[in-house]
TIKOL-977845 format. One record per residue (C-alpha): residue in one letter; x, z negated, y negated; residue number from 1. Coordinates in steps of 0.5 Angstrom, whole numbers, padded with zeros to 4 digits. Each point is the difference from the previous one (the first is absolute). Example, Ala and Ser with C-alpha at 12.3 -4.5 7.8 and 13.67 -1.06 7.14 Angstrom:
<pts>
<pt residuo="a" X="0025" Z="-0016" Y="0009" num="1"/>
<pt residuo="s" X="0002" Z="0002" Y="-0007" num="2"/>
</pts>
This chain:
<pts>
<pt residuo="m" X="0135" Z="-0125" Y="-0146" num="1"/>
<pt residuo="t" X="0001" Z="-0007" Y="0005" num="2"/>
<pt residuo="t" X="0000" Z="-0006" Y="-0003" num="3"/>
<pt residuo="v" X="0008" Z="-0004" Y="-0001" num="4"/>
<pt residuo="s" X="0001" Z="-0007" Y="0001" num="5"/>
<pt residuo="s" X="0000" Z="-0003" Y="-0007" num="6"/>
<pt residuo="a" X="0008" Z="-0001" Y="0000" num="7"/>
<pt residuo="v" X="0002" Z="0006" Y="0002" num="8"/>
<pt residuo="g" X="-0005" Z="0002" Y="-0005" num="9"/>
<pt residuo="e" X="0003" Z="-0004" Y="-0006" num="10"/>
<pt residuo="r" X="0007" Z="0003" Y="0003" num="11"/>
<pt residuo="s" X="-0002" Z="0007" Y="0000" num="12"/>
<pt residuo="r" X="-0003" Z="-0001" Y="-0007" num="13"/>
<pt residuo="k" X="0007" Z="-0002" Y="-0003" num="14"/>
<pt residuo="f" X="0004" Z="0004" Y="0003" num="15"/>
<pt residuo="y" X="-0005" Z="0005" Y="-0002" num="16"/>
<pt residuo="s" X="0001" Z="-0001" Y="-0007" num="17"/>
<pt residuo="l" X="0007" Z="-0001" Y="0000" num="18"/>
<pt residuo="v" X="0000" Z="0007" Y="0003" num="19"/>
<pt residuo="l" X="-0004" Z="0003" Y="-0006" num="20"/>
<pt residuo="q" X="0003" Z="-0004" Y="-0005" num="21"/>
<pt residuo="r" X="0007" Z="0003" Y="0002" num="22"/>
<pt residuo="l" X="-0002" Z="0007" Y="0001" num="23"/>
<pt residuo="a" X="-0003" Z="0000" Y="-0007" num="24"/>
<pt residuo="s" X="0007" Z="-0003" Y="-0002" num="25"/>
<pt residuo="v" X="0003" Z="0006" Y="0003" num="26"/>
<pt residuo="g" X="-0005" Z="0005" Y="0000" num="27"/>
<pt residuo="q" X="-0002" Z="0005" Y="0005" num="28"/>
<pt residuo="v" X="0004" Z="0006" Y="-0002" num="29"/>
<pt residuo="s" X="0006" Z="-0004" Y="0001" num="30"/>
<pt residuo="v" X="-0003" Z="-0003" Y="0007" num="31"/>
<pt residuo="s" X="-0001" Z="0007" Y="0002" num="32"/>
<pt residuo="e" X="0007" Z="0003" Y="-0001" num="33"/>
<pt residuo="q" X="0004" Z="-0005" Y="0003" num="34"/>
<pt residuo="i" X="-0004" Z="0001" Y="0007" num="35"/>
<pt residuo="g" X="-0001" Z="0007" Y="-0001" num="36"/>
<pt residuo="v" X="-0007" Z="0001" Y="0000" num="37"/>
<pt residuo="s" X="-0006" Z="0003" Y="-0006" num="38"/>
<pt residuo="e" X="-0003" Z="-0005" Y="-0005" num="39"/>
<pt residuo="s" X="-0006" Z="0001" Y="0003" num="40"/>
<pt residuo="t" X="0002" Z="-0002" Y="0007" num="41"/>
<pt residuo="v" X="0003" Z="-0007" Y="-0004" num="42"/>
<pt residuo="s" X="-0008" Z="0000" Y="-0002" num="43"/>
<pt residuo="r" X="-0003" Z="0001" Y="0006" num="44"/>
<pt residuo="f" X="0004" Z="-0006" Y="0003" num="45"/>
<pt residuo="v" X="-0001" Z="-0005" Y="-0005" num="46"/>
<pt residuo="a" X="-0008" Z="0002" Y="-0001" num="47"/>
<pt residuo="a" X="-0001" Z="0000" Y="0008" num="48"/>
<pt residuo="d" X="0005" Z="-0004" Y="0004" num="49"/>
<pt residuo="i" X="0004" Z="-0005" Y="-0003" num="50"/>
<pt residuo="e" X="-0006" Z="-0004" Y="-0001" num="51"/>
<pt residuo="r" X="0000" Z="-0001" Y="0008" num="52"/>
<pt residuo="a" X="0008" Z="0002" Y="0000" num="53"/>
<pt residuo="c" X="0001" Z="-0008" Y="-0003" num="54"/>
<pt residuo="q" X="-0006" Z="-0002" Y="0004" num="55"/>
<pt residuo="v" X="0005" Z="0001" Y="0007" num="56"/>
<pt residuo="l" X="0006" Z="-0002" Y="-0004" num="57"/>
<pt residuo="a" X="-0004" Z="-0008" Y="-0001" num="58"/>
<pt residuo="a" X="-0003" Z="0001" Y="0007" num="59"/>
<pt residuo="v" X="0007" Z="0000" Y="0003" num="60"/>
<pt residuo="g" X="0003" Z="-0005" Y="-0004" num="61"/>
<pt residuo="l" X="0004" Z="0005" Y="-0004" num="62"/>
<pt residuo="k" X="0002" Z="-0001" Y="-0008" num="63"/>
<pt residuo="v" X="-0001" Z="0005" Y="-0006" num="64"/>
<pt residuo="v" X="0006" Z="-0002" Y="-0005" num="65"/>
<pt residuo="p" X="0004" Z="0002" Y="-0005" num="66"/>
<pt residuo="a" X="0006" Z="0004" Y="0002" num="67"/>
<pt residuo="e" X="0005" Z="-0004" Y="-0005" num="68"/>
<pt residuo="m" X="-0004" Z="-0007" Y="0005" num="69"/>
<pt residuo="q" X="0006" Z="-0003" Y="0004" num="70"/>
<pt residuo="c" X="-0003" Z="-0004" Y="0006" num="71"/>
<pt residuo="y" X="0004" Z="-0006" Y="0004" num="72"/>
<pt residuo="p" X="-0002" Z="-0004" Y="0006" num="73"/>
<pt residuo="r" X="-0004" Z="-0006" Y="-0001" num="74"/>
<pt residuo="g" X="0004" Z="-0004" Y="0003" num="75"/>
<pt residuo="e" X="0007" Z="0001" Y="-0004" num="76"/>
<pt residuo="i" X="-0004" Z="-0001" Y="-0006" num="77"/>
<pt residuo="e" X="-0003" Z="-0006" Y="0002" num="78"/>
<pt residuo="a" X="0007" Z="-0003" Y="0003" num="79"/>
<pt residuo="i" X="0003" Z="0002" Y="-0007" num="80"/>
<pt residuo="f" X="-0005" Z="-0003" Y="-0003" num="81"/>
<pt residuo="t" X="0000" Z="-0007" Y="0003" num="82"/>
<pt residuo="l" X="0007" Z="0000" Y="-0001" num="83"/>
<pt residuo="a" X="0000" Z="0001" Y="-0007" num="84"/>
<pt residuo="k" X="-0006" Z="-0005" Y="-0001" num="85"/>
<pt residuo="a" X="0005" Z="-0005" Y="0004" num="86"/>
<pt residuo="s" X="0005" Z="0002" Y="-0004" num="87"/>
<pt residuo="l" X="-0003" Z="-0001" Y="-0007" num="88"/>
<pt residuo="g" X="-0005" Z="-0005" Y="0002" num="89"/>
<pt residuo="k" X="0007" Z="-0004" Y="-0001" num="90"/>
<pt residuo="l" X="0002" Z="0001" Y="-0007" num="91"/>
<pt residuo="e" X="-0003" Z="-0004" Y="-0006" num="92"/>
<pt residuo="t" X="0003" Z="0004" Y="-0005" num="93"/>
<pt residuo="v" X="0002" Z="0006" Y="-0002" num="94"/>
<pt residuo="d" X="0008" Z="-0002" Y="-0001" num="95"/>
<pt residuo="q" X="0000" Z="-0001" Y="0007" num="96"/>
<pt residuo="l" X="0000" Z="0007" Y="0003" num="97"/>
<pt residuo="q" X="0007" Z="0001" Y="-0004" num="98"/>
<pt residuo="f" X="0005" Z="0000" Y="0004" num="99"/>
<pt residuo="d" X="0008" Z="-0001" Y="-0002" num="100"/>
</pts>
């Protein structure tokens, strides 16, 4: 097996851990039913290929995140943060948040 760069290796290990944790919580039977394969097929994939799949994802710059996560463009979040920081920086008391 070839060596993986340390940055890719670290990210792929995190992905692998996340995949295994989620698989354990969902269960291989559930996964096999959802994708229409046998439970043994899922088990073989996890045992033989999931680690390498995580390495590929890390190497091409993709992430493994839970489906409920939401992603926003960094520039937009930085702009919102800057505006919020500027506005809140002008406040001295909580009472100034009240509008008449």
